[in-house]
N, C-alpha and C positions, 0 to 999 in steps of 0.2 A: 529477627522480626521482618515480616514481609507485608508491607502496607499496600495492598492492592486497592485501587480506587473502587468505590462502591457503584459508580456509574460511568460506564465506558460506552461512548456513542456507537462504536462498531458492534459491540456485543448486544446492545439494545436493538440495533437494526436487524441483527441475525435472529433475535427472539421475535421481533415484530413480523418479519417475513418468513418465519419458520413454516407456516402453513403453505407457502408457495415454494420455498426452497426444497423442503423434504420430498414432496411428490416429484419435482423435477429431477432431484438427485436419484430417487428411486427409478425413474424412467431411464436415465442414462446408465444406471447400473444394470438394468434389464437388457440394455443393448450390448452389454459386455465391455463398456468403456471403463478403463481403470481410473481411479482418482488422479494418478500421476499423468495419465494421458490427457485428462481434462485440464490439468495445469498447463501442459504443453500447448493445448489448443488455445487457451487463454493467452499464452505468450505469442502464438502465431497471429492472433487477432490484434494484439498490441503492436507487433512489428508491422502488420499490414496498415494499421492506422498511422503509425509513425512515417511509413513510406509515403502515404498519401499527403500527410502534412508537409513532409520535406519537398514534395513535388508541387506544393502550393494549393492543394485541394484540402484546405483546413477543415471546412465543414464536413466533407465526406470522411475525413480522418476521424473527426469527433464522433460521427455517427457510428463508424465501425467500432471505435473504442467503447461507445455507449452500449453496443450490442454484446461485445465480448467481455467487458469488465466484470459483469455479474458472474461469469464463470468462476471467478476467484472465490465466490462464496459456495460454489457447488462441490469443489474437490474435497474439502474437509467434511462436508455433510455426506458425500458419497462414501468416504472412508468410514465414517461413523455408522452409517446404515449397513455396511458390509462387515461391521465388527472389527475394523482395523483401527489401530492406534495412530492418531495423527496429532500428537501433542508435543509440547516442549518439555513437559514433565509428567510422566517419564519421557525421555527423548525418543523420537522416531525419525526415520529417514524421510517419511512423507512430509512432516512439518519442516524439516531442514530444506528439502527440495522445493517446497512451496515458497518458503521465504526467499531462497536464492532466485527462483524464477520471477518472483514479484520484483526483485531489484533489477533484474535484466529487463523486465517489461518497462519499468520506469526509465531505465537507461536508454532504451530505444525511443521512448516517447520524447524525452527531453532532447535526445539526439536529433530526432526529426524536426523539432522546433528550432534547434540551433542551425541546422542546414537551411531551413526555411528563411530564417532571419538573415543568415549570411548571404543567401542568394538575393534577398530583398535589399541588401545593403543597410539593414536596420541594426546598427551596432548596439543601440540601447536594448533592443530585443535580445540580441546575443548575450549581453551582460546579464539581463534578467533571467534568461533561460539557464545560464551557468550558475547563478546564485540560487535559483529555485531548485535546480538539480542537486547542488551541494547540500542545501538545507534539507531536502527530502531524504537524501541518503543518510544524513546525520541523524534525522529522527529515527530511522531504522537502526542505525549503528549504536546510538545511545541505549536503546532497549536491549539490543543483542549483547553489548558489553556489560550492561547491568546484570543480565541473566547469567553471564559467565561468573559474576560475583555472587550469584544466588539471590539476586534481587529482581523483582518484577516492577517495571515502571511503564505505565500506559497513559500517564497524564499528558496534558498538552492540548493545544488548540487544533492542530492539524495532524491527525493520523492519516494512514493511507486512504481510507474511505473518504474522509473529508476533503482530501486533496483532489480526488476524482470528482467529487460532487461539485467542487469549485471549477475545476479545469474543463471538464467535458462540456458543460453548457457554453463556456467561453469559446471553445473550439467550434461547436456547432453554430454559434452566432458570429463566428469569425472575428472575435475580439480576444485573441490569445494573450495580448499584452496585459489586459485587465486581470486575467487569471494568473499570469506570471508575477505581476506586482504583488498580488495577495500571497501567492506561494513563497515568493522570495523573502517577504517580511515574516510571515507567520510560521513557516517551517523552521526558520532559525530561532524564532521565539520558542517554538515547541521544543527544540533541542536544548535550549537553555533551561526551560521548565523541567525537563527530564533530568538534566544534570543536577539541578537544585533538589529535585525529589530524591535522587540517589544519594546525594550528600546528606540530606535530612535522615534518610533511612539508615545510612551507615553511622551517623552520629547517634541515632536512637539505639542502635545495636551496641555501640561502644559504651553508652550510658547505662544500658540495662545490666543488672547484676548477673553474673554467670551462674548457670544452673548446674 
């Protein structure tokens, strides 16, 4: 049994902005840009933003990430419009590549914040960035590990989209500590929520009569 939640914020946002994302994706397809190339462009934007943050230009780093983060929604749509499969089931390299690059983008972003706080001598900020990074990666890992068991879990407070919605404004307004406090707490809560969800699904499967 696979109990997918009926309401997922990320999926709802994709539906809400479909009228904007689809034309943009079609335009980039017409330029001959591949979906995987768009994924890499998004990574480059994340790296550029992280470098700016590390150098102390937190607001500019947030602005760069604000501009390039939406590219994450385009690569999958570009693939769909081209008739390419970019799904987890059935599996495709595009979906795998996108997920891996997403993790690298977050890795560089949190790395930029770590460097920034180390240079500032703000060890509380260093600790928060470390905990928030760990929580963010665990949110993704719990879903990936569940999928390896044949279970889908998207529950929880802070998926990747919500994390960006919280962190980007905090970077732009140069209050990164506020964003990191929220992420440090709620990403780890999200990981626990997903562990509970997987446990409940497995228990339901075990209790169901075999067919």
